PASE-664139 format. One record per residue (C-alpha): residue number from 1; x, y, z. Coordinates in pm, whole numbers. Example, Ala and Ser with C-alpha at 12.3 -4.5 7.8 and 13.67 -1.06 7.14 Angstrom:
BEGIN
<rec 1,<1230,-450,780>>,
<rec 2,<1367,-106,714>>,
REM end
This chain:
BEGIN
<rec 1,<3987,-1887,2800>>,
<rec 2,<4044,-1553,3068>>,
<rec 3,<3886,-1258,3012>>,
<rec 4,<4157,-1009,3000>>,
<rec 5,<4101,-764,3369>>,
<rec 6,<3895,-467,3251>>,
<rec 7,<4202,-229,3295>>,
<rec 8,<4403,-405,3061>>,
<rec 9,<4154,-424,2790>>,
<rec 10,<4087,-87,2827>>,
<rec 11,<4449,-12,2782>>,
<rec 12,<4422,-241,2491>>,
<rec 13,<4115,-89,2282>>,
<rec 14,<4297,336,2344>>,
<rec 15,<4633,130,2197>>,
<rec 16,<4476,-21,1908>>,
<rec 17,<4294,393,1830>>,
<rec 18,<4602,523,1888>>,
<rec 19,<4797,296,1602>>,
<rec 20,<4520,354,1380>>,
<rec 21,<4565,731,1453>>,
<rec 22,<4271,812,1606>>,
<rec 23,<4190,986,1933>>,
<rec 24,<3942,995,2135>>,
<rec 25,<3718,1301,2097>>,
<rec 26,<3536,1518,2366>>,
<rec 27,<3214,1397,2412>>,
<rec 28,<2931,1590,2207>>,
<rec 29,<2655,1687,2443>>,
<rec 30,<2287,1658,2401>>,
<rec 31,<2111,1851,2114>>,
<rec 32,<1773,1812,2269>>,
<rec 33,<1597,1672,2538>>,
<rec 34,<1778,1325,2521>>,
<rec 35,<2123,1175,2721>>,
<rec 36,<2366,1078,2536>>,
<rec 37,<2420,716,2700>>,
<rec 38,<2205,505,2914>>,
<rec 39,<2319,164,3079>>,
<rec 40,<2009,-68,3111>>,
<rec 41,<2124,-468,3227>>,
<rec 42,<2392,-565,3059>>,
<rec 43,<2314,-290,2766>>,
<rec 44,<2481,48,2708>>,
<rec 45,<2267,202,2469>>,
<rec 46,<2508,522,2291>>,
<rec 47,<2257,751,2098>>,
<rec 48,<2302,887,1766>>,
<rec 49,<2646,998,1688>>,
<rec 50,<2766,1276,1471>>,
<rec 51,<3114,1311,1330>>,
<rec 52,<3232,1520,1523>>,
<rec 53,<3620,1574,1547>>,
<rec 54,<3889,1617,1838>>,
<rec 55,<3785,2024,1765>>,
<rec 56,<3433,1917,1863>>,
<rec 57,<3335,2061,1508>>,
<rec 58,<3169,1869,1224>>,
<rec 59,<3445,1899,909>>,
<rec 60,<3301,2038,592>>,
<rec 61,<3393,1768,419>>,
<rec 62,<3144,1605,626>>,
<rec 63,<2832,1806,624>>,
<rec 64,<2581,1735,301>>,
<rec 65,<2443,1478,129>>,
<rec 66,<2683,1172,-17>>,
<rec 67,<2598,1135,-404>>,
<rec 68,<2562,1553,-423>>,
<rec 69,<2843,1727,-239>>,
<rec 70,<2968,1478,-38>>,
<rec 71,<3277,1214,-191>>,
<rec 72,<3161,838,-76>>,
<rec 73,<3511,870,48>>,
<rec 74,<3452,1114,283>>,
<rec 75,<3144,979,416>>,
<rec 76,<3341,610,497>>,
<rec 77,<3535,870,749>>,
<rec 78,<3253,1081,872>>,
<rec 79,<3119,730,950>>,
<rec 80,<3438,614,1132>>,
<rec 81,<3434,902,1306>>,
<rec 82,<3069,873,1460>>,
<rec 83,<3182,526,1541>>,
<rec 84,<3427,683,1747>>,
<rec 85,<3214,907,1866>>,
<rec 86,<3028,636,2004>>,
<rec 87,<3318,528,2177>>,
<rec 88,<3394,811,2367>>,
<rec 89,<3014,830,2515>>,
<rec 90,<3094,511,2597>>,
<rec 91,<3410,586,2840>>,
<rec 92,<3252,854,2938>>,
<rec 93,<2924,670,3018>>,
<rec 94,<3119,362,3182>>,
<rec 95,<3448,517,3297>>,
<rec 96,<3700,297,3092>>,
<rec 97,<3638,150,2795>>,
<rec 98,<3746,-218,2919>>,
<rec 99,<3386,-272,3071>>,
<rec 100,<3243,-359,2713>>,
<rec 101,<3256,-654,2649>>,
<rec 102,<3149,-688,2285>>,
<rec 103,<2944,-423,2048>>,
<rec 104,<2620,-595,2001>>,
<rec 105,<2468,-339,1750>>,
<rec 106,<2538,-45,1518>>,
<rec 107,<2274,203,1335>>,
<rec 108,<2379,382,1068>>,
<rec 109,<2194,673,953>>,
<rec 110,<2331,790,586>>,
<rec 111,<2238,1123,472>>,
<rec 112,<2226,1050,103>>,
<rec 113,<2114,1158,-242>>,
<rec 114,<1776,977,-347>>,
<rec 115,<2000,755,-604>>,
<rec 116,<2281,670,-385>>,
<rec 117,<2351,328,-297>>,
<rec 118,<2684,283,-175>>,
<rec 119,<2470,296,171>>,
<rec 120,<2632,-44,307>>,
<rec 121,<2984,97,162>>,
<rec 122,<2946,397,393>>,
<rec 123,<2895,199,676>>,
<rec 124,<3125,-28,669>>,
<rec 125,<3397,292,806>>,
<rec 126,<3207,302,1168>>,
<rec 127,<3228,-112,1112>>,
<rec 128,<3559,-126,1079>>,
<rec 129,<3620,117,1289>>,
<rec 130,<3454,-123,1561>>,
<rec 131,<3596,-436,1439>>,
<rec 132,<3964,-261,1466>>,
<rec 133,<3907,-102,1792>>,
<rec 134,<3789,-387,2010>>,
<rec 135,<3904,-709,1815>>,
<rec 136,<3658,-981,1811>>,
<rec 137,<3446,-855,2039>>,
<rec 138,<3409,-589,1785>>,
<rec 139,<3200,-737,1498>>,
<rec 140,<2805,-678,1534>>,
<rec 141,<2490,-665,1394>>,
<rec 142,<2383,-370,1213>>,
<rec 143,<2118,-180,1021>>,
<rec 144,<2157,131,744>>,
<rec 145,<1940,358,635>>,
<rec 146,<1961,613,401>>,
<rec 147,<1804,943,474>>,
<rec 148,<1638,1294,382>>,
<rec 149,<1847,1506,634>>,
<rec 150,<2053,1437,962>>,
<rec 151,<2140,1769,1235>>,
<rec 152,<2402,2000,1154>>,
<rec 153,<2350,1853,786>>,
<rec 154,<2586,1592,864>>,
<rec 155,<2659,1307,612>>,
<rec 156,<2628,1039,845>>,
<rec 157,<2511,953,1238>>,
<rec 158,<2582,618,1376>>,
<rec 159,<2418,469,1698>>,
<rec 160,<2544,126,1923>>,
<rec 161,<2438,-106,2123>>,
<rec 162,<2712,-247,2362>>,
<rec 163,<2739,-567,2614>>,
<rec 164,<2929,-425,2916>>,
<rec 165,<3045,-594,3243>>,
<rec 166,<2933,-464,3562>>,
REM end
């Protein structure tokens, strides 16, 4: 099976996102002493991304604890938006989403009430977006962890590791 040229593959990813009604947000600047993306060999590591909208802000529905003020449905949307922000950082780092060969791993941090047990379902928002955007190359390994707090009070944060073409 022949791999499509990178520019064609990048256009295909962008077309899929557009069909879903998604626009890549402006990549968020780091809020502390780190960089948003690091390439090492054939891997691109994306720092944890919050669910910033195209306006660069967190929607009020995406601030707080899931199960104590934030609905599970809003959290799933926040996870998808965080994954979209991972793709925006990848595009900024690579210049073209077509250089992504596959999503290797997603890590999800879920700001949840102590008795909330639907962590995996929330993280499916990010996993589903990645699989839809990248097709078969978007299916990945992942971990999902419940946490006590996230920056800016966000309900979800997602990090990614991509295999990339040279």
